Structure formats: C-alpha cells, structure tokens
N, C-alpha and C positions, 0 to 999 in steps of 0.2 A: 286775094280777097279784097273787094272794094270796101272803103270805109263804111258805107251804108250797110254792108253785110256782116260787119263785125258784131259779135254779141255785146250788148250793153254791159259795161263794166260796173260792178257793184262798188259802192263806197267802202273804203277800208273801215272795218269795224272799230279799230282804234281811233280813226280819225273822227268818228261820230262823237267821241267823248272829248275831243280836243278843239282848240280854237286857233285861228290864224294869228300869228305874232303881230302882224301889221294892223288888221282891222278888228280882230277879236271875233270874227264870224266863223261859223262852222262850215265844213265841207258840204257842198251840194252838187247836184249833177252838172250845173253850169258854172260852178266855182270850185274847181278841183284843187287839191293840195299838191304842192311840191314838198318833199320831205327831206330834211337835212340828213346826210349820211354820217355826220360826226357822232360817235358813240356817246359822248358826254354833253351833247347839245340839249339845253333845257327847253328851247323853243323850236322844236323840229318842224312845225307845220306852217306853211305859207301858201296862201292862195296864189296861183300863178298870176292872176290878174292884179294882185297887190305888189308885184315885183316889176322892176324895170327890165328891159331886155338885157342890159349889161349884168344885172344881178342873176338872171336866169342862165345866161350863156357868156360868161366873161372869158377873156383870152386864157386865163389860168385854168378854167374848167373845160375848155373845148377838148373833145376827144376822151374825156374821162367818163367812166361808167357810173360814177358817183356825183352827187350834187351837194355842195356845201352852202349853207345860208351865208349871207353877207358877214355876219359876226364871226362865225366859225372859220370862214375863209380868211378873214383878217388875222384871227388868233393862231391859225395854223401856218401862216405865212412867215415872212421875214419882217424886218424893220420894227422890232418890238418897241424901240424908243419913239416911234411915230404912231403908237396906238393910243386912242382915247377911249375911256370907258364911260358908258352912259350911267349917270348916278342913280337912275330909276331902276334899271334892270341889269346892270353890270355887263351889258353887251359891249364888245370891243370892236372898234373900227379904226383903220388907218386914217390919219388926217387927210391923206390924198384920195381916199375912197369916198369921202363925204361929198355931198353935192349941195352947195359949192364946197370945194376943198378948203380946209383950214390950214393956216400956216404954223400955228403952235397950239399946244394943249392949253385950254382955258384954265385959269386958276380958280374960277368960281364954279358953282353947280352947273352941270351941263346934261341935257337930255337929248337923246337921238330923235330923229324926225318921227318914227313910229310912236314913241312915247309922248312927244309933243302933240301929235294928232289925237291920240287916245285921251290925253288930259283935256284937250280942247273940247272933244266930244262929250266927256264927262261933265265939264263946266256948262256946256249948252243944255244938257239934260237937267242938271240941277237948276239952272235958270228957268227952264220950262216948268219944272215942278213948283218952284217958288212963286211963279206968276199965276198958278192955278188957285 
C-alpha cells in the first residue's frame, strides 16, 4: 500500500492531554509524538521534530522495538557516576551525552537545555506582558 493510500492516523487520545517535554506543545497532525517506553518516565511525550537524529535513533536503540527518551536512556544505562541531574526537573543525563559534553558534574545549580529554553521562553513572555 502506498503511503498516500494509508488511512490517516488519529492522534492518540492520551496525547491530546499531554505536552512535549522539550517545547511544551501538544501533538498535532504535523507534529507527532514519540513516546518513551520506560514505565516510570514522567515525561513520556516528545515531538519528533524537537529531538535530534541521535536522540531518535542512537546506536543503543537501533534494532529495538521500544524507544527511550534521552533521560531514561541515560538512567537505564551504565556509568552512574557520570550522570548529571537537572535541578529543575530531575532529568538525568550522562556527562558525555550532553551537547557539548561536560567533563565533570557542576557543583552549582544546573538546568538541562530543554529547561533553559523553556525558562528563556517564559522570561520573554513576561517581558512582553510588562511592556504592554
């Protein structure tokens, strides 16, 4: 069956009530979710367009029938002594999985890139409202 002949997939009912961990947006027809398979993942939903190619299909996940988000993949993996936790969401990442990679765990407050982007977006919105 050609892709144009496939029936249009409906949005997941549960996804309509959830948001992308990276951008905070909802699932739409042109912004589909990739859902983390880890049973205890708090942030299961990610827009495919919000992830890098490496996050979507890393060497670790190739050939697997399940997909794990970047945080769960790091927490389920090895090298526990090289994991850094985001102080905003308690997401875990290996130091070497970050872009750019870090050499050591920072002693001060640290936020992951998605949290930094969300905070920056919130700051811009507040500034716009203050200027009105």
